[in-house]
N, C-alpha and C positions, 0 to 999 in steps of 0.2 A: 504494500500500500504506500502511495506517495505521501510523504510527511515532512513537516518542518523539524529541525533538530530540537532535541529536548532542552538545549541551552538557549533557544531562540529568545531574543528580546522582543516583547510585544508592548506597544504603548502608543504615545502620541508626542507631537512636537509643537513647541511654542517659541516665541521670541519676546524678550523683555519689553521692547518698545511697542509691542502689539497687544500685550495683556496686562502689564503691571499697573499702568497709570502712575499716580503719585510722582509726577514728572519733575517736581522740584522738592520733594519731601526728604527729610533726614539728610540734608546736605548734598543731595544729588545735583550735578551740574547739567547745563544744557548740552544735548547731543545733536548730531546732524539730523537725527530722526525728529527731534523736537522742533527744529526750524524748517522741517518739510511737513507741515500739518496736512497737506493734501496728497501725501504719498511719495513713493520712490521717484516718480516722474514729475512731481509738482514743483512749483517755484520755491526758492528759499525765502523765508519770511523772517525778518528781524522781530523777535518776540518782544512785546510790550506788556506791562501789567494789564490784566483784564481780557486780553485776547485768549481764545481757547480753540483747541483742536480736539478731535475725538480721542486721539492717543494720550491726551493729558490725564484722562481718567481710564481710558480703554475699557477693560472689563473689571478694573479694580482688583486684579489678582494680588496686588501688593498687600491688600488688607484681607482678602477673602481666600487666600491660598489654602488654609487648612480644610475648608469645606470642599474646594475644588479637587484637592488631592484625595480626599475621602471618596469623591465620586469616581475619580480615576481608579482608585483601589477597588471600588465596587465592580468596575468593569474587568478587573483582573490585571491591570497594568503591572508589569515587572520592570518597566523602564519609562522614564519621562525625559524628553529632551527640553531643556530650558537654556536660556542664555543669561549671562551676567551683563548687566548694564555697566560698561566701562566707567561711565560718569558717576555711578554710585560709589565706585572705589577710588577713582582719581577724577574729581569733578572738573578739573581743567586739563587733565592729561599730564601736566608737568608739575603737579603739586609735590611739595617736599615730603609729605606723609600721606598714606592712604586714609580715607574717611571711614572711621570705625563703625559708624552707624550703618553704612552701606555693607561693609563686611559682615556685620551682625545679622542683617536681614537674610543674607544667603545662608548663614549658619542655621537660622531658624527654618528656612525653606528646606535645606538638605536634611535637617533633623526630622522634619515632618514627613518627608519622603521615606526616610529610613524606618519610621514608625510603621509604615505600610508596606515595607519590603519592596520599595520601588527604587531601582537603580537610576541615579542621575546621569544623563549624558549632557555635558555642558559645553555650549559654544562660547568661546571667548569674545568674539565680535560678530554680532548678528545685525548687519545693516545699520550700524551706528558707531560713531566715535565721538570723543569730546569736541564740541563746536569750537572751543577755545584753541584746540590744536589746528583747526582749519583757519581761524582768524589770525592767529599769532605766528603760525609756522607754514601755512599753505598746505595742510593736510599731508597725505602720504607722498606728495611731491617732494617733501623735505626729508632727507635721510635721517634727521634727528628723531623723527617719529618712530623709527625702528627701535631705538633705545627706550622710548617712553612705553611702547607696547611690550617690549621684553620685560621691563620692570613690573608692569601691570600683570603680565602672565605669571611671572615668578611670585608675585605677591599672593595671587589667588591659589597657585599650586601649593605654596607653603601653608596657607590658611586652611585649605580644604583637603589636604593630602590624605587625611584619614577618612574623608567622607565621599570623595569623588574619584573614581578610577577610570572613567571614560570621558575624554575631552575631544573637542573639535576646535580648529583654529579660526578660520574666517568662513562665514556663511556664504554659499554660492559665490566663491571668489571670482569666478569668471563674469559675473554680472557687472563688474566695474567697466567693462567695455561698452555696456549699454546704458548704465546709470552711474557716471563718474562721481557725482556728489555722494550718493549713497554708498558706493563701494570704496572710494579712495579720497573723498573729501575735496574733489576738484570741481570747478564750474563745468556745467554741461557743454559749454562751447570750447573746452580744452582740446588741444591738438592730440592726435593719436600718439605722437611721440611722448608728450607729457603724461598721458594716461599710462602708457606702457612703462615709463620710468617709475611712476607711482606704484604700479602693479609689481614691478621688480622689487621695490622696497618692501612691499607687503609680503611677497614670496620669501624674502630673506627673513623678515620678522616671523613668518609662520615657521620656518625651519629652526630659528632660534628658540621659539616656543616649544617645538618638538624636542629639541636638545634639553631644554630646561625641565620639561615634564619627565623625560627619562632619568634625569638626575634626581629630581625632587620626589617624584612619585614612581619609583622603579617598578612597582607591580601594576602600574596604570598603562592604559593604551591611549594614544592620541592620533586622530585622523584629520584628514582635510574634508572639505565639503564643496562639491561641484553642483552647478545647475546642469542636470543631465539633458542637454538640448540636442538629442539625437536627430539627425537629418537624413532623409532619404533622397536619392536622385528622382526628379520628376519624371525622367524618361531614362531609357538605357543608352542614350547617346553617350559616347565616351566623354564628351565635354561636360555633360551633366554629372557623370560619375566622378570625374576628377574634381570638379568644383565642389561636389559634396564632400569628398575626402578633405579638401582644404577647409571647408566650413566646419566640419567635425573637429579637425585639428585645432581650429581657432579656440575651442574650449578645452579640448583634451590636453593641450600643451600645459595647462595649469596642473593637471594631474601628473603629467610626465615629469615636470620639475619637482613636484612635491613627493612623488612616489619613487622616482628614479634618481633624483638628486642633481640634475643638471638640465640646462636648456637643450632641447632636441635640435638637430641640425636644420630641420625644416623651418623652425622658428628663427634661428640665427639668419637663415637666408631671407626670410620675410623682413627682418629688421634691415638687412643690407639692401634689399631691393627697394625698400621704401625710404632709405636714407635716415633711419632711426639710429642715431649713435648713442645707445644707452650707456650710462656709466655703470659698469659691472666690475667691481674690484676683485682682486684675488681673495680677499677676506670673504666677500660675498659668495664666491664660488665654493670656498671651503664650507661656509655656513650651510649652503644649499644641500650639502651631502647628507644632512640629517633628515632622513625620509620618514614619512608617516607610517604608522603601524597598520592602518586600514583606510579604505576609501569609502567615504560616505557621499550621498548625493540626493538631490531632489529629482522627482520625475512626475511631470504633469501631462506632457504632450510631446508629439513629434511634429516635424514639418518637412517640407520639401525644398529642394534646391534645383535651380536651372541656370544654365549659362545664357539663356535667352533673355536679353535685357528688356524686351517688350513685355514678356510675361512677368518679369520682376517688377516692372513699373505698375502693373495691374494688381499685384499682390496686395491683399489687405494689410495695412500697417498694424503690427502688434509688437509686443515686447521685443521679440527677436526678429521681427520682419520676415517671418517664415512664409513661404508660398504654401497655401492650403493644399492638403492632400484630398483629391476628389473621392477617395475611397473611405473617408472617415466622417463620422458624425461629430458635431461640436456641442460644447456646453453653452449655457446662456451668455457666457462671457467670450465666446468665440474660441475657446481652447479645445483643440481637437482631441478626441478620446481614443486612445490606442493602447489597450492592455498588452497586446502582443509586443508592442514596442518596448515595454519594460523588460520582458524576457530577452529581447534582442540586446538591449542596453546592458543588462546584467552580464550576458555572455561576452559582449565587446569589452567591458571593463575587466572582467575576469581574465580573458585572453591577454589583454594588454598589460595588466599589472601583477597578476598572480598574488594578490593580497586580498584579505577578507573584505567583503563589501557590506554596506549597511544602508538600507533605504530609510533616510531620515525625514523625508517629506514625500507625501503622495496623498491626494484627496480631491474632493470635488467642491468647488465654490458654487453655491446656488441660493436662490431666494426661497426660503422656507415659509410655509403657510401654517399658522397656528389655528387649529380647528376650534370649534365652539367649546368642545370638551377639554381643550388645552393640549390635545395630542398633536404631534408633528409626524406625518407619515412620509419620511424621506427615503422612499424605496429607490429613487434614482441614485442616492448616495450609497446605499447598500449594494446596488448592482455594480456601480463603478468600482468600489473597493473590493468586492468579491472577485470581479473579473481580473483586477490587477494582482490580487493575492494568489489567485490560481496560477497566473503566469510566473509569479515569483517562485511558487512551489515547483513549477516545471523547470525553472532555471536551476534550482537546487538539484533536481534530477539530472540536469545536464552536467552537473559537476561543479557548479558555482558554490563557493563558500560564502553563505549569506548569514550575517550575524543577527539581523533583526529588522523590524519594520515599525517605524513610528509615524503614524498618520498625521498629516498636517492639520493643525487646529482641532484637537480633540474636543475643545470647547470653542464656541464662537469667539472670534477676536477681530481686531481691526485689520483689514486687509493691507498688505504692503503697497500694492501698486497704486491704489487711489484712496487709501485710508477710509474705506467704507466698512460699515457693519452689516449692510444688506447682503453682502457677498459672504455667505455663511458656510463654514466647513465642518462645524462641530457635531459630535454625538450629543452634546449638551447645548441647549438653547440658552442664550443670554438675552434678557429683555432690555435691550438698548438699541437705539436706532440711529440712522445717519444724521438726524437733526439733534442728537444728544439726549432725546427723551427716553424714558424707560426706567424701570425699577432696579435693573441689574439682577433680578431674580433668575435663578437657574432652573431649568427643567429638562427632562430627558426626552430625546427624540426616539423614534422607532429604532434607529440605527444603534442606539445605546445597548439595548439587549442583544441585538444581532452581533455587535463586536464582542460583547461579553461572552457569547457562546463560542465565537471563533477562537478567542483566547483560551477559554476553558477546555476546548477540544483540541488545542494546538493546531488549529486549521482544518481539522477533520470535518467540520460542519460546512465548509465552503462547497459551493455548487459548481462543478466543472461544466 
């Protein structure tokens, strides 16, 4: 019988800036997320007293985490992915001492998870960094930020080494190419050369964090995190196939550097061909040799690539400017649904790296309807997750070493792309809306009991 490993991590994934709220509480500083109140692709807004964004309160996880974790435990979670808000620990990024109130909050959070036997999987930087590092240093464009990040990483490794054994460095590190402010703290109109230099600094910082984790938490494991943007050729024309190879390498190179410890030749050629003279020191090259223990990634959709410029121009613009696949259905947000693509991606990553893999984001954003009796019948979410988990199980049968699955947004949260609450992912409904109204009360959707059964049966209840 096809099965998931007995050691499989089952759970959900969140990000501090999308759930916590309390955006200036207990000494927290402003982050890049705080000054992007309309999401990843929104304008930067200088915050003034009295203005408000949905993320300022989000779903108030900062104050309600014990109840939320109890609900996760009721579903049977043995793993929860969270992120630490860097600005809770170093409000300005370059502070002389860490903020004790921020450190204490995560102590309480990890202790609460331990009470319910839930393993924390902790992202060091999930789509946010101290806004002061952007204003005063120019974000990741400045080499000094490497040192600030390493000190932050070492601080939390030391503090939580007895409580956290699974770590990730940067969330969806390849998204910096599409959202420079969110990824590397650079303006959206920055040149490609500037963005790649900032990415280089981030890759060095990631490697230094890996090295620090291995020193401070020797029994721990630390991975990277990629946006799994798998592309297919639109046709079997050799030009489409080769362009697809190049498009996939555009995000795979991050994994190549983080897992193999050096820039691949194709990327060095890309820099040469485009006249990008990156500053890469011998010390950088040495640092990059510290490779991750496992590869984690998000998977939501696939897209197509064509060398035909006329077809490219017609393609619907979306986050990754993918050409739509005519053979796939789409979600309400235009994200194409491709469960088999997950099996394909798992095999591609396993063949490429031969390192354990971890699906740390996958889920369906949708508008949920609350019925008169309070029930929420999200069969579409159940279907989406069931079909993707069946393909993950098939990949395990293919020989892929898969550590776990943490569905994105196990509780409704503020979406990253547009800072909406109407785009819901959770098994748990949160009564809060795009206009800021709502009681913040939690209630279970139909998918809550479905996921509970999937976990209890270790995937045996899935319908192939």
